[in-house]
Residue frames as qw, qx, qy, qz and C-alpha x, y, z in Angstrom:
[[0.579, -0.218, 0.052, -0.784, 61.47, -9.06, -42.73],
 [0.250, -0.104, 0.931, -0.244, 60.34, -12.01, -40.56],
 [0.311, -0.213, -0.788, -0.488, 57.72, -14.39, -41.86],
 [0.253, 0.126, 0.607, -0.743, 54.37, -13.78, -40.23],
 [0.051, 0.423, 0.870, 0.248, 50.88, -15.13, -40.87],
 [0.132, 0.517, 0.365, -0.763, 47.90, -12.96, -41.39],
 [0.455, 0.691, 0.547, 0.126, 45.62, -11.44, -43.92],
 [0.387, -0.016, 0.209, 0.898, 47.12, -8.95, -46.29],
 [0.192, 0.399, 0.152, -0.884, 45.54, -5.66, -47.22],
 [0.446, 0.421, 0.773, 0.163, 44.23, -7.15, -50.52],
 [0.019, 0.185, -0.273, -0.944, 42.88, -5.12, -53.40],
 [0.135, -0.378, -0.822, -0.404, 39.40, -6.60, -53.87],
 [0.400, -0.502, -0.124, -0.757, 36.03, -5.33, -52.77],
 [0.134, -0.145, 0.796, -0.573, 34.93, -5.94, -49.24],
 [0.290, -0.337, -0.859, -0.253, 32.08, -8.42, -48.76],
 [0.330, -0.465, 0.052, -0.820, 29.09, -6.66, -47.21],
 [0.140, 0.001, -0.921, 0.364, 28.00, -9.77, -45.26],
 [0.523, -0.096, 0.059, -0.845, 24.28, -9.12, -45.45],
 [0.266, 0.101, 0.939, -0.195, 21.92, -11.78, -44.20],
 [0.406, 0.087, -0.409, -0.813, 19.53, -12.21, -47.11],
 [0.809, -0.022, 0.257, -0.528, 16.36, -14.29, -47.11],
 [0.833, 0.369, -0.401, -0.100, 18.06, -16.78, -49.47],
 [0.300, 0.426, -0.742, 0.421, 20.93, -17.29, -47.01],
 [0.470, -0.230, 0.540, -0.659, 18.49, -17.67, -44.14],
 [0.901, 0.131, 0.029, -0.412, 16.42, -20.31, -45.96],
 [0.694, 0.434, -0.568, 0.089, 19.58, -22.13, -47.04],
 [0.011, 0.388, -0.745, 0.542, 20.79, -22.27, -43.41],
 [0.676, -0.093, 0.400, -0.612, 17.41, -23.56, -42.25],
 [0.902, 0.276, -0.218, -0.251, 17.35, -26.28, -44.91],
 [0.489, 0.458, -0.683, 0.290, 20.92, -27.31, -44.03],
 [0.256, -0.317, 0.668, -0.622, 20.02, -27.42, -40.33],
 [0.843, 0.014, 0.086, -0.531, 17.04, -29.65, -41.13],
 [0.761, 0.321, -0.564, 0.002, 19.46, -32.34, -42.33],
 [0.191, 0.290, -0.755, 0.557, 21.11, -32.42, -38.92],
 [0.547, -0.136, 0.354, -0.747, 17.71, -32.32, -37.30],
 [0.876, 0.119, -0.300, -0.358, 16.65, -35.44, -39.22],
 [0.604, 0.263, -0.698, 0.282, 19.69, -37.31, -37.98],
 [0.042, -0.234, 0.638, -0.733, 19.27, -36.16, -34.40],
 [0.699, -0.068, 0.114, -0.703, 15.56, -36.90, -34.37],
 [0.857, 0.141, -0.460, -0.186, 16.18, -40.38, -35.69],
 [0.374, 0.277, -0.747, 0.476, 18.85, -41.07, -33.05],
 [0.306, -0.159, 0.514, -0.785, 16.43, -40.05, -30.31],
 [0.796, 0.042, -0.034, -0.603, 13.47, -41.95, -31.70],
 [0.802, 0.202, -0.561, -0.049, 15.29, -45.18, -32.56],
 [0.218, 0.277, -0.744, 0.567, 17.04, -45.14, -29.18],
 [0.462, -0.102, 0.432, -0.768, 13.72, -44.78, -27.41],
 [0.834, 0.134, -0.200, -0.497, 11.85, -47.29, -29.54],
 [0.655, 0.275, -0.698, 0.084, 14.47, -50.00, -29.16],
 [0.071, 0.146, -0.786, 0.596, 13.98, -49.98, -25.38],
 [0.610, -0.082, 0.086, -0.783, 10.18, -50.14, -25.50],
 [0.457, -0.093, 0.858, -0.213, 8.77, -53.44, -24.23],
 [0.736, 0.465, 0.376, -0.318, 6.03, -53.86, -26.90],
 [0.490, 0.751, -0.392, -0.208, 8.55, -53.20, -29.70],
 [0.034, -0.505, 0.861, -0.053, 11.04, -55.69, -28.29],
 [0.601, 0.061, 0.734, -0.310, 8.35, -58.30, -27.70],
 [0.736, 0.575, 0.193, -0.300, 7.12, -58.10, -31.28],
 [0.627, 0.730, -0.273, -0.008, 10.37, -57.79, -33.23],
 [0.351, 0.536, -0.685, 0.347, 13.25, -58.73, -30.92],
 [0.830, -0.437, -0.205, -0.280, 11.87, -61.40, -28.60],
 [0.836, -0.049, -0.347, 0.423, 15.30, -62.75, -27.51],
 [0.239, 0.378, -0.262, 0.855, 16.46, -59.29, -26.49],
 [0.528, -0.514, -0.027, -0.675, 13.26, -58.74, -24.47],
 [0.908, -0.297, -0.293, -0.035, 13.68, -62.13, -22.75],
 [0.670, 0.113, -0.346, 0.647, 17.27, -61.35, -21.85],
 [0.044, -0.468, 0.148, -0.870, 16.23, -57.93, -20.56],
 [0.711, -0.470, -0.116, -0.510, 13.45, -59.42, -18.43],
 [0.895, -0.149, -0.370, 0.201, 15.71, -62.17, -17.03],
 [0.512, 0.078, -0.310, 0.798, 18.24, -59.62, -15.81],
 [0.268, -0.852, -0.431, -0.127, 16.55, -57.53, -13.13],
 [0.542, -0.397, -0.125, 0.730, 19.68, -55.64, -12.08],
 [0.125, 0.917, 0.135, -0.354, 19.99, -51.92, -12.67],
 [0.268, -0.502, 0.586, 0.577, 23.09, -52.51, -14.80],
 [0.722, 0.572, 0.184, -0.342, 21.96, -52.33, -18.45],
 [0.009, 0.629, -0.694, -0.350, 25.32, -53.39, -19.89],
 [0.083, 0.177, -0.924, -0.328, 24.86, -55.97, -22.67],
 [0.467, 0.330, 0.677, -0.463, 21.10, -56.31, -22.18],
 [0.611, 0.684, 0.098, -0.386, 20.61, -55.26, -25.80],
 [0.201, -0.502, 0.753, 0.374, 23.35, -57.45, -27.23],
 [0.709, 0.403, 0.573, -0.075, 21.86, -58.56, -30.55],
 [0.331, -0.129, 0.545, 0.759, 23.31, -58.49, -34.04],
 [0.115, 0.581, 0.699, 0.402, 19.88, -58.04, -35.55],
 [0.194, -0.898, -0.329, 0.220, 19.06, -55.13, -33.25],
 [0.370, -0.555, 0.277, 0.691, 22.44, -53.58, -34.14],
 [0.280, 0.186, 0.671, 0.661, 21.67, -54.04, -37.86],
 [0.000, -0.798, -0.591, -0.113, 18.28, -52.36, -37.33],
 [0.269, -0.861, -0.112, 0.416, 19.88, -49.40, -35.60],
 [0.350, -0.537, 0.402, 0.654, 22.92, -48.92, -37.82],
 [0.509, 0.376, 0.670, 0.387, 21.37, -49.66, -41.21],
 [0.166, 0.943, 0.285, -0.034, 20.07, -46.11, -41.55],
 [0.236, -0.866, 0.278, 0.342, 23.46, -44.56, -40.92],
 [0.522, -0.180, 0.685, 0.476, 25.29, -46.92, -43.28],
 [0.423, 0.612, 0.608, 0.278, 22.74, -46.24, -46.05],
 [0.025, 0.983, 0.107, -0.150, 22.99, -42.48, -45.47],
 [0.401, -0.631, 0.476, 0.463, 26.78, -42.69, -45.82],
 [0.491, 0.126, 0.735, 0.450, 26.56, -44.64, -49.06],
 [0.284, 0.802, 0.515, 0.109, 23.83, -42.39, -50.43],
 [0.100, -0.937, 0.061, 0.331, 25.78, -39.23, -49.67],
 [0.414, -0.396, 0.617, 0.540, 28.71, -40.63, -51.69],
 [0.370, 0.333, 0.764, 0.410, 26.47, -41.49, -54.66],
 [0.133, 0.841, 0.470, -0.231, 24.23, -38.41, -54.43],
 [0.118, -0.700, 0.239, 0.662, 26.86, -36.00, -55.73],
 [0.179, -0.075, 0.787, 0.586, 27.08, -37.91, -59.04],
 [0.124, 0.595, 0.788, 0.098, 23.29, -38.12, -59.29],
 [0.015, -0.847, -0.253, 0.467, 22.96, -34.41, -58.50],
 [0.163, -0.487, 0.458, 0.726, 25.50, -33.52, -61.17],
 [0.106, 0.112, 0.844, 0.514, 23.63, -35.49, -63.80],
 [0.084, -0.611, -0.762, -0.197, 20.01, -34.76, -62.81],
 [0.075, -0.596, 0.005, -0.800, 20.24, -31.51, -60.86],
 [0.001, 0.135, -0.692, 0.709, 19.59, -30.62, -57.24],
 [0.594, -0.036, 0.116, -0.795, 15.83, -30.47, -57.48],
 [0.845, 0.086, -0.431, -0.306, 15.41, -33.99, -58.87],
 [0.477, 0.221, -0.754, 0.395, 18.04, -35.33, -56.48],
 [0.185, -0.109, 0.573, -0.791, 16.22, -33.91, -53.44],
 [0.739, 0.020, -0.077, -0.669, 12.88, -35.12, -54.79],
 [0.752, 0.152, -0.640, -0.046, 14.34, -38.62, -55.19],
 [0.227, 0.167, -0.744, 0.606, 15.64, -38.46, -51.61],
 [0.450, -0.067, 0.319, -0.831, 12.23, -37.38, -50.37],
 [0.820, 0.068, -0.321, -0.470, 10.53, -40.26, -52.21],
 [0.606, 0.155, -0.745, 0.231, 12.99, -42.75, -50.75],
 [0.032, -0.142, 0.625, -0.767, 12.39, -41.31, -47.28],
 [0.647, -0.019, 0.060, -0.760, 8.62, -41.51, -47.76],
 [0.814, 0.104, -0.526, -0.225, 8.82, -45.13, -48.95],
 [0.412, 0.169, -0.763, 0.469, 11.02, -46.03, -45.97],
 [0.280, -0.113, 0.465, -0.832, 8.60, -44.40, -43.56],
 [0.778, 0.016, -0.166, -0.606, 5.67, -46.33, -45.06],
 [0.741, 0.130, -0.658, 0.036, 7.51, -49.66, -44.86],
 [0.212, 0.137, -0.721, 0.645, 8.53, -49.02, -41.27],
 [0.458, -0.100, 0.245, -0.848, 5.01, -47.90, -40.37],
 [0.870, 0.059, -0.112, -0.476, 3.45, -51.09, -41.74],
 [0.278, 0.461, -0.838, 0.092, 6.28, -53.45, -40.71],
 [0.901, -0.252, -0.054, -0.348, 5.27, -56.95, -39.63],
 [0.953, -0.082, -0.046, 0.286, 8.77, -58.47, -39.51],
 [0.493, -0.672, 0.189, 0.519, 12.33, -57.46, -38.71],
 [0.524, 0.113, 0.510, 0.673, 13.41, -57.59, -42.36],
 [0.128, 0.807, 0.457, 0.352, 10.77, -54.96, -43.17],
 [0.364, -0.901, -0.047, 0.231, 12.16, -52.71, -40.43],
 [0.567, -0.397, 0.385, 0.611, 15.69, -53.03, -41.81],
 [0.400, 0.418, 0.557, 0.595, 14.61, -52.42, -45.43],
 [0.062, -0.921, -0.354, -0.152, 12.59, -49.41, -44.29],
 [0.459, -0.797, 0.113, 0.377, 15.58, -48.05, -42.34],
 [0.569, -0.058, 0.483, 0.663, 17.81, -48.54, -45.38],
 [0.230, 0.668, 0.503, 0.498, 15.40, -46.52, -47.51],
 [0.278, -0.942, -0.173, 0.071, 15.20, -43.84, -44.81],
 [0.586, -0.527, 0.265, 0.555, 18.99, -43.72, -44.81],
 [0.458, 0.259, 0.515, 0.677, 19.19, -43.33, -48.57],
 [0.017, 0.857, 0.425, 0.290, 16.61, -40.56, -48.35],
 [0.419, -0.869, 0.002, 0.264, 18.52, -38.73, -45.64],
 [0.617, -0.255, 0.387, 0.636, 21.80, -39.16, -47.56],
 [0.342, 0.499, 0.504, 0.617, 20.34, -37.66, -50.71],
 [0.150, -0.923, -0.317, -0.156, 18.64, -34.84, -48.81],
 [0.529, -0.751, 0.090, 0.384, 21.81, -33.95, -46.91],
 [0.643, 0.082, 0.371, 0.665, 23.92, -33.92, -50.04]]
């Protein structure tokens, strides 16, 4: 008999595949994690090109952008600090998702998600009241940790 792949007849019960309210809510909550990431990408991308934001926090980037009046936007936003502002959230989310599994195992899912929500709230407050670039980066780090814990 030749070797062939496939699913054998099996002897177990067949899964009914019903869409229960619990499964629906679980899918919605899981999708919200992706929504948070996507929303942040859209918002941070838009904010980092706004003139008032650049004038207040990234003056050298704004001056470089204003000096170059061509339609080519290549390297107009070339700044290590601006890159740190943008990528700090994603780096923190990566680290938090690695740590969150251990925290969840020890404290449970409910406390882990509550902790993530508190971190996210603190990061949003710091970013909302930011007066300097370091506050923006710290706020984004806290937002990233919150997202990482919530997505775990």
